[in-house]
C-alpha positions in Angstrom: 9.3 17.2 -0.2 10.2 18.5 -3.7 8.5 16.6 -6.5 11.8 15.2 -7.9 12.3 13.4 -4.6 8.8 11.7 -4.6 9.0 7.9 -4.9 8.2 6.6 -8.3 6.6 3.3 -9.1 3.6 1.4 -10.4 0.7 -0.4 -8.8 -1.8 -3.1 -9.7 -5.3 -3.6 -8.2 -7.2 -6.8 -7.9 -10.9 -6.0 -7.2 -11.9 -9.7 -7.4 -10.4 -10.5 -4.0 -11.8 -9.6 -0.6 -10.3 -7.5 0.8 -9.3 -6.0 -2.5 -5.6 -6.3 -3.2 -2.9 -3.8 -4.3 0.7 -4.6 -5.4 3.2 -1.8 -5.3 6.3 -2.0 -7.6 8.8 0.8 -6.7 10.9 2.2 -9.6 13.2 4.1 -7.3 15.1 3.3 -4.1 16.6 0.1 -2.7 13.5 -2.1 -3.5 13.5 -1.7 -7.3 12.1 -4.8 -8.9 10.6 -6.1 -5.6 6.8 -6.0 -5.0 5.2 -4.8 -1.8 1.9 -6.5 -1.1 -1.2 -4.8 0.3 -4.9 -4.5 0.6 -7.3 -1.5 0.2 -10.9 -0.5 0.5 -12.8 2.5 -0.7 -15.8 3.7 1.4 -17.5 6.9 0.2 -14.9 9.7 0.4 -12.3 7.5 2.3 -9.7 5.1 1.0 -7.8 2.8 3.4 -4.6 1.1 2.3 -2.5 -1.3 4.3 0.7 -2.7 2.9 3.8 -4.6 4.0 6.8 -2.5 4.8 9.2 -4.9 3.0 8.8 -6.9 -0.2 9.7 -10.1 1.8 6.6 -9.6 4.1 3.3 -11.3 3.5 0.2 -9.5 2.3 -1.8 -8.0 5.3 -5.1 -9.5 6.2 -6.6 -6.4 8.0 -6.3 -2.7 8.3 -4.3 -2.5 11.5 -0.6 -1.9 12.2 -0.1 -3.3 15.7 3.1 -3.2 17.7 5.6 -5.7 16.4 4.2 -5.8 12.9 5.8 -4.4 9.8 2.6 -2.9 8.2 1.9 0.6 7.0 -1.7 1.9 7.1 -2.8 4.9 5.1 -6.2 6.6 5.4 -6.9 9.0 2.6 -10.0 11.3 2.8 -11.4 13.3 -0.1 -11.4 17.1 0.6 -14.8 18.6 0.1 
């Protein structure tokens, strides 16, 4: 995808919660001004993020996207 088509936005992290929380605020697309709620964890060279697919959805409580849920799970690994 060309860089000019990448989604733009901001995010906020709350490390005082368990699991740690992330709020994603899109600056492009149909959800401008609406916050998606998520959780994240960093373990060594891996970062897992799980967030609600819609701003109206509740914050996830675990890192799983089961059938029938509207959760998105990302697993990012640092390249060595």
